[in-house]
N, C-alpha and C positions, 0 to 999 in steps of 0.2 A: 482161591483163598491162600494167603500167605501161611507158611508153616508156623505153628504156635511157638512162641519164645519161652513160655513158662510151662513147666511140667510139675504136676502134683504127683508125688510118688508115695504110695502107702507102703508101710513096712510093718511086719510083725516084729516081735521082740527077739529077733535072731539076726544073723549077719546078712550083709548085702549079697553074699554068695547064693542065698536062697531066693533072691528076687527073680521074677519071671524075666525072660529075655528082653521084652519091650521096656520094662521098668529099668533094667540094667543099662540098656542102650541110651535111654533118656538121661540117666544119671551120669553116664560116661561123657555125654555130649555137653553137659552143663559146664559153663565156665565159673559159675558161682552156685553154691548149694547152701540153702538156708534150712535150719532145723534146730531142735533142741540138742544140747550137748550129747545126750544119750544116742540119738539117731545119727548125729554126725560121727560119733565114734564107731557105731555099728557099720556105717557105710564106708568108713575109712577113706574120706575124701580129702584129707590132708589140708593144704593151704587154701583149697577152694571153699572150705567150710566157713559159714557165717552163723554163729549162734544168734538166736532171737534176742533182741534188746530187752532190757528190763527198765521201765515197764514195757510190756509187749506193744509192738507197732509193726504195721505192714508197709510203712513208708519206704524202708530200705529195699524191699522187694520191688515195689513199683518204680523205684529209681533205676532199676535194671531193665526197664521196658525196652524190648528189641534185642536184648542179648540173651543167649541160651542160658536159662536159669532153672534151677530145680528147687522145690520145696519138699522136704521130707515130713511125713505125718504118720501117726499111728493108724494102721488099718485103712479105713475108707476116709479120704480127705474131706468128703462132703457129708460125713455122719458125725456131727458134733466136732468138726475139724476145721482147719484153716482154709480149706477150699472155698467155703461159702463166704468167709470174710474177705478174701481176695477177689473172688469173681464178681462181687458187687461193684468193684472198681475197674473191671476189665470189659472189653468188647468181646462178643462171641468170636471164636476163632483164635483168641490170644493164648488160650491154655489148652492143655490136654491133661487127662487124669488117669493114673494107673492105681486102682484100688487093690488093697490086700484085705483079708478077712479082718473085720473090725473087732475091737475088744468085746463089744456086745455079742458078736457072733461066737467068739471063742469061749466066753463065759457061758452062754446058752448051750453050746455044744457040750461043754464039760458037765453041766448039770442035767442035760436032757430036757431043757425048757423049750417050749415053742416061742420063738422070738416074736411072732406076730401077736402073742397074748401077754407079752412082757412090756412093761413101761420102762423106757430107757432115758437116762438123764445125764447130762454133763454138768458137774458141780464144781469144776475147777475154780470158778470165780463167783459162784452163786451161793446164796444162803440156803441152808438145809430146809428152811420154811418153804422153799420152792416146791418141795415134795408134797406139801400138805394136800393140795387138790388131787394128787395121784394116790393117796392112801385109800385102800379099799379092802373089804373083807376078802381074805385069802389071796390078796393081790401079790404079784411078783414084780419086783423092780431091779434094775441093774443101774448102778451109779458109778460114774467115773469121778475119782476124787483127786485133789491137788497134791497131796503128799502123804507120808506114812503116819502122820498124827491124825489125819482126818477120819479114818474109820472109827476110832474111839469116840470122837466128838459126834459122829453120826449116830453111833449106838446110844449115846447119852440123849441126843435129841429125840430119837425114836421112843426111848423109854419115857421121856417127858410127854410124848403124845399119846401115851397109853399103849404103846406097842412093845413093851418090854419082853414079851414072849416071841417076838419076831426072830426067825432063824436067819443068821447071817453067814455068808461065805465070803471071806476076805481073800481076794485073788490078786496075786502079785506077779508082774512080768509075764503075762499070759502069752503063750506062743513061743517062748524062748527057753533057753537052757536053764534059766534061774526061776522058772515058773514054780509058784508055791500056792497052795490052796489051804485055807484054815477055816474051820467051822466053829460057830459059837452062837450065842443069843445076844440080843440087844442089852438086856439087863445084866447078863453074866459076862459081858465083854471084859477080857483080861489079857488080850494078846499084846505082845511087845515086839520090837524089832522089825516092824513093817516098814517097807521102803517103796517109793514110787518106781515104776508106774503101778497104780493100784486101783482096783475096782471092787465094789461090794455088791453082791447079789443079796436080795432081801425077800424072804417069804413071810408075808404079813399074817398075823392072827385073824380070826374071824370077826371079832368085834372091834372094828376100826374104820375110820373114814367118814367123810362128810356125805350127807344125802345128795343125790344128783338132781333133785327138784328144787325149785325156788321156794323160799320161806324157811330159812334157817332160824333156830330159836334166837330170840332177842338177846339172851345172855351170851351168845357167841361173839357179840360185838362189844367193843369199848364205846360207851355213849353216856350222855348226861341226861337221858330221858328224851332227847330230840332224835327220835329214830322212827322210821316207818315200821309200824308194828307188823309182826309176822304174817297174819292173814292178809293185811293190806299190801304188804311187800310181795307176797306170792302173786296176788292179782296184778300188781303193778309190773313186776318183771314179766309176767305172762303177756300183758298188754304191750310192753316194749319189744317183745319177741326177739331176744338176742340170738345172733348167729355168729359162729367163729370168725374172728378177724374184724368184726364191725366196731365202730367207735361210738361211744355214748358221751354226751354232755350231761352231767348230773348237777343241776343248778339249785343252790340252797341245799347242799348235800348232807348237812347235819353230821351223822355218824359215818356216812359213806356206805351204808348197808346196801343200797340199791347198786352202787358202783361195784361193790364186792361181788354181789351175786351175778351181775352182768359179766364181770371178768371171769368168774368161775365157770360161766357158760362158754368161755373161749374168746370173749371180746376184749377190747381195751376201753378205758374210760378216763375222762378228765372230770374231776370233782371240784366244783367251785363252792367255796365256803368263806364267808366274811369273818366269822369269829375265830380267833387264834386257838382257843381251847378245843373247839370242835375240829378244826383243821388238824390239830395234834392227835385227836382220836382217830381221824381218817388215816393218818400216817401209821398209827399203831395197828389199825385193822389191816392195812395193806401189808405191813410186815408180818403180822400174825398169820395171815392167810397165804403168805408167799406170793403176793401179787404186786410187789413194788416195780416189776418190769412191765406191768400192764396198766397200773392205776397211777395217774398223775394228779397231784393236788395243787390247785391254784387258790391262793389265799387272797381275798379282797373282794371288791364290788364287781360282781359278774357283769353289770351293765358296761363297765369300762374295759373288761378283760376278754370279751367274746370275739371282738373284731380281729381279723388277721389270722385266725386259726383255721386249720384245715377243716372242711365241713364234716360234721358227724353224720352217722347213719340214723341215730335216734337221739332224742332229747327228753330228759325228765325234769320237770319243774316241781320240786317238792316243797320249796319255800320261797317266799318273796315274789310270788306271781302278781305282776301288776300290768296295767295297760301298756306302760312304757317298755317293760321287759318283752311282752309278746310282740309289740310293734317292732322292736329291735330284732327279735328272732325271725319274724316274717320277712324282714328285709335281708337277713343274712342266710337263711337256710334254703338250700336248693329243693326243687320239686322232688318228691319221693321220700323226704325225711319223715320219720315217725316221731310224733310229739305226744307225750303223755304228761298231764298235769293233774296234781291232786290238791284239793282245798278242803279246809275244815271250818273256815270262818264264813259268815254270811256274805261278807264283801267279796271273798274269793269265789264263793259259789255263784254269786250274781255275775261275776266276770266270766267264769267258765260257761255259765248258761248262755250268756250273750255271744261268746265265741262259738259255741256249738250252733247257735242259731244262724250266725253269719258265715261260718267256715265249714260246717258239717262235722262228720265224724260220729262218734258215739259218746253219750253222756251216761255215766253210771253213778248211782248213789249206793254206797256201801255202809251197811249198818251191822255191827257185830256186838255180841254180849257174851260175857263169861259168867259161869256159875261161881258165886262167892258166898262165904258164910253170911247168914242173916239170922242173928240170934242163935238159937239152937238148930236152925234149919239152914237152907240154902236158898239163894235167889239170884236172879239175873242182874248183873251189873253192866249196863250199856256203855260202850265207848262212844266218843263223839263221831257222828256220821262223817264220812269222807265222800266228797264228790270228785269223780275222776272223768276228765275229758281226754279222749283218745282220737287222734286224727293223723292221717297221712297227708302231708302238704302237697 
């Protein structure tokens, strides 16, 4: 195997004199060295240094293919670092990596936190809402932030999520001579003069976070009434059986509540919705739950928009179920795809009953009722029955 041409070199926030011998040798051998201005200055590479372009791009590094090249990174290049971004475009054997303790490790060591019990996040270019699924009672988070203004904004966001009592440790230049640690709370944040590189450790209060089971309250979502109600949604998500990394097609998505709960379970979803106002609600829900990186909204007629897409692992038909739609799905979907369809009209119930007879699977009739005022007393108010067909193709 040929010698790797690209070296990823992790650095703490101190000088290159403290690099291990192997890292130092790789740095000295490089004819071009890429990194942020801070790392280039710490490494003292002179004219060999190339700062990252703005906006960020890896193309300049790839253009050096075959020449001895180094990339400087904070800590571990493959832990929220540039290593993963570049290695996706390289063949095995083209690179070598020399990791240093990550900022996450340095923060956890400073606080005495067990890193395996701490949720770690890189928020340089991501919205704070990305943290919402990670909020949990007494949870611990470490977040890498883009600049010195971000900690105050993060504190404000946490307060808006009901976590104003969260304890924060703002940690600047960890591992270097300029290391600083400040402690405050989210609601009482008044720190100034913070500069990058900066991380914030968060100890959350007890009463915070989303439930980990399917069936969030209906008022958790933006919707116009077109939403799979909580009990039915819990049964539907259970039938879909989400697993991390799997893809869902949510057809006739309405508010996107099924897609949201699927993504909260670790999957990805494409929500198909014809009505612009409902598509707007799905976008809002994706943003509010921090799932814009997992949930894609496709606006328009799903009949014409399904073809040409990567096959899903599961499909939910929540609205617009017709013979033509199911015929199209049967032609597109590979064997092993899980398909769940709900219906409330007599026509859809008849269609699902026929499909169950011809294709198998299970057929479930779901009837729910809620106690509501009835004069001076209470009585049961029944919801429309839902028929659910569940099959693995």
